[in-house]
N, C-alpha and C positions, 0 to 999 in steps of 0.2 A: 433500486437501481440495477442490481445484479440480474434481474429478470429480463431486462430489455436488450434488444439488439441495438446497436448504435455505435457511435464513434469511440466510446469507452467500453472496451470489451474485457471483462475479467477473464483471465486465462490467455487472451491474445496479447495483453500487455504485460502480464506477469506469469509467464509459463514456468520459469525455472524455480525450483524449490529454493535454491540459494538466494535468489532475489526475494522470495517471500521472507526468508529469514532476515535479510538485510532490512526489509520494510518493518518487520516486527521489532528488530533491535532499535531502529531509528525512532519508531513511534514510542516504544517503551522508554527510551532515554529522554525523548521530548516530554513525556508525561512526568518523568522523574524531575526534570528541570522545572516544569510547571508547578508541581506540588512543593518542591523545595523553595521556589520563589514565594509561594503563598505562605508556607509555614515559617520560613525564615525572614520573610518580608525583605528579601533581597531582590528588588524589582528588576535589576539588570539581568537576572537569570531568565526573565521572560524573553529577552532577545535571543537566548540560546535555544529556545523551544523550536522555532522553525528551522534554524540552522542545523541543529543536531538531527532533527527528524528527517529533513529533506536530504541531508548529506548522505545518509545511508541509503535512502530510497533511490536517489539519483545515481549513486555509485552502482547499485544493482542494475539500473536500466542502462547506463552507459557502458559498464565494463562486463557485466554478466550477460545481458541480453542484447547489447549493442543496438539499443533503440532510444528514442527520445521520450522522456517522461511526459505524461499527459498534463502535468502541472503547467507546462509552458503554454498550452493552448486552452485548457479547461481547468483553471485553478480550483474552483469550488467543487466541480464534479470529481476532481482528483482527490481533494481532501475528503469528500464524502466516501469515495471508494476506499481510501486508506483506512478510514474509521470502520467501514464495513468489513474490510479484509482483516483488520486487527481483531474485531469481534469474532469472526469466523475462526481465526487462528487460535484465539484464547480458548474457544470451545472445542478445538480440535476438529473442526468441520470444513476447513479450507479446501482440502483435496476432494472431499466428498462433493462440495458445491461446484468446484471446477469440473469435475467429471459429469455431474448432473447437467451443467450448462452445455458442455460439449456434446452430450448425447441427445439433447433436446433441440428441436427446431432447425438444426443445421446452421444456426446463426454464428457459431464460433468455429473457426478453422482449428481443427484439433492437431495438436502436437503435444500430447500429454506426457508427463514424466513417467 
């Protein structure tokens, strides 16, 4: 997904490092709620997974970047992008990938940190 030009543009939607951090925190907390629900068999915690995850991501988009999250228009692509971003951040490769995408093909409008 990150390779393609299109409506969901990594870097164009999440330029700010602080927004990346909010996405990472939200996804991490969502995963903690998921694992806690499974381990403790407290199924109500499953309701917290999307709430916690998206609350942080949306706060980043609304208050840090002042834009609309892609989740509203493209929920499945947005989820896929979040999972991909999370993996890149876990491996410490997020900024490297954003720079690579910005430097290739002119597909992304650059405003790099």
